[in-house]
N, C-alpha and C positions, 0 to 999 in steps of 0.2 A: 378607446382606453377602455371601454366597458369588456370588449371580445378579452383583448389581452389579459384582464384581469381575471375572466371566466376560465381562461386557459392556463394561467399562472401554475396552478398547484396539481395540476396534470403536468407539466412543464418541471415543475421543482420535485416530481415524484418520480418523472423519469430518469433526471443527474441524480438522487440518491438511490434508485434504484443501479444504474450504470457504476457510479463511483465505490456504491457497497461492498460490491464484487471485491476491485482494487484495495478496499481497507482493510477485506477479512482476513485472518491471519491462514500461513498457509501451514499445511501440517511438515512436521518436518521429515527429514529422508530417515530410516532407520537403517541402509546399509550405509557404504561407501559407492558401491555400485550403481547408486539413484541419486548419490550425491550430484551434486552440480554446482561446480566451483572452478573460476577460472584465475589463470595464473595473476598474479600480484594481488589477490582478491585482499584485503585485513581481517583475520579470523583470531576468536579468542577459542581454544579447546580446553576442555574441560578433563583428565584423568581421570581412569575410574579412583586413582590413590588420592584424589581433591586436589591435584596440584593444577593451575591454571599457567597455560602458557599463551601469549599473544604474537603473531607472527602473520608473514605475506605466505599467500598460499604458491610453490611453485611448481606442486606436479599433485597430480591423486591418481592413485589406480583402484583396482576392486576392493583392493583389503592395506592399501598403506596411503597415508598423507605425509606429502614433505614439504614442509616449513623452512622459511629464513628466521630466525629467532636472534636479535641482536648480533646481527650480519654472520650468521653461525647457522649450515645447514641442520634440520632436523627430518628424521623420519619415526612415521607415528604408527605404528600397527593400529588396524580396526577393532582390534581387543582389546588396545589399551586406552580407548576413546568414550567417554562416556557421552559426551556435549560437544557440537560444536557450533557457535554462533559468530553471524556477521556483522561487522559494526555497521550502524545505520547512514545512510545515503543520504546526499544533499537532500533540500525541498525543491530542489529542481526539478526531478521528475512530476513531480504531485504538482508544479505550477504548471506545466506542460499537457498535463491530463487533464487539469481543472480548464488550461484555454483549448484544449479540443472538446471539452464535453460542453463547455462555454460557448464556443462556437455555434456548435452542432445547435444547441435549444435558443441561441440567438434565431440562428436561420429559421427556425421552427416557428417562434415566438413571430418574426416578418411575417410570413405567411397567412396570420392573423389579425395583422396590424395595420389599420388604416395610416398613410402618409401622418396623424398628427396624434398618434396613440404615445402612449405613455407620458400621461399629464402634459403635454404641448412640447414635449421634448423630441419627439418625432422618432424615427426610426433608428437614428444616431444614439438615440439617449436608452433605445430598447437594446440596442445591439452592446454598448458600455457598459450597462448593466449586466446583463447573463453573460459577458466575457468577462468582466471584473470581478464579479460572484462566482464565475466558475473557478478563476484562479485563485480568489482568495481560498474557496474549499479545497479544490487540490492544496495547497500546501497547508491549508491545518490541518486533513489526511494525513498529509506525508509527516506531518511534525510532532503528532500524535502516535506513530509510530515507536513504540522504544527505541531506547539506544540499540540496542542489540537484536537481530534475530534471530531465533537458532533455528540452523539449516540443516541439524542431524542432532538425533536422540537415540543413543543405545537401546535396543529391546529391553523394556522391563522397567525404564526409566520415567522419573517424573515427566510430562507434557503439560504443556495450557494451551488453552486457545481462547480467543477472540473474536468475533462475530458481529456484522454491523448489517442491520435491513431496513428496510423502510417498511411502515405500515399507514395505511391508507383507510378512512374511512367516509362515507356519505358528509359526515362534520368536520373533517378537519385528517389530519396524520402526524406521524410522527416520526422516530427510533427505533428499533429494538437493537440494544444491545445484551450480547449473551457472550459470559466469562465462565469460563470452565479451567481447574486444574486439581 
């Protein structure tokens, strides 16, 4: 048990390091040529006129976005688009990321754990702790991602970003959160 407690901060730091890159906001594309959207993706488009349109992507070229809006096809030129946002996904992929990271941390913890580690709960308790914690943390991170993710921003438009990173010291640790807008 003592060895597990000594290694727990290291394992938790690794977990935060791995998941922080997953949680960091991505920089939106600044041209349709750099934009990656698959057919069927639900998006909201803000036109330069201020009008907002929500629909499903049917095609994307280097200068035109094709959507289905209210069962009607619509094409939009890149010059007419200010911003494209993708709708938030479910928390399922966050749970899967957490499961993978938690499972890896559980495997690492088992290498330092004697048969009676984790306060007598044994190796199964250590595995359950890290896997359940990983899944829970993955769901939380995915849930904290806003309802829309900006995937395209016309050059000269306003952008914002968020980044999360672990901080470690000899006496403890924490999270560093940066927001710019």
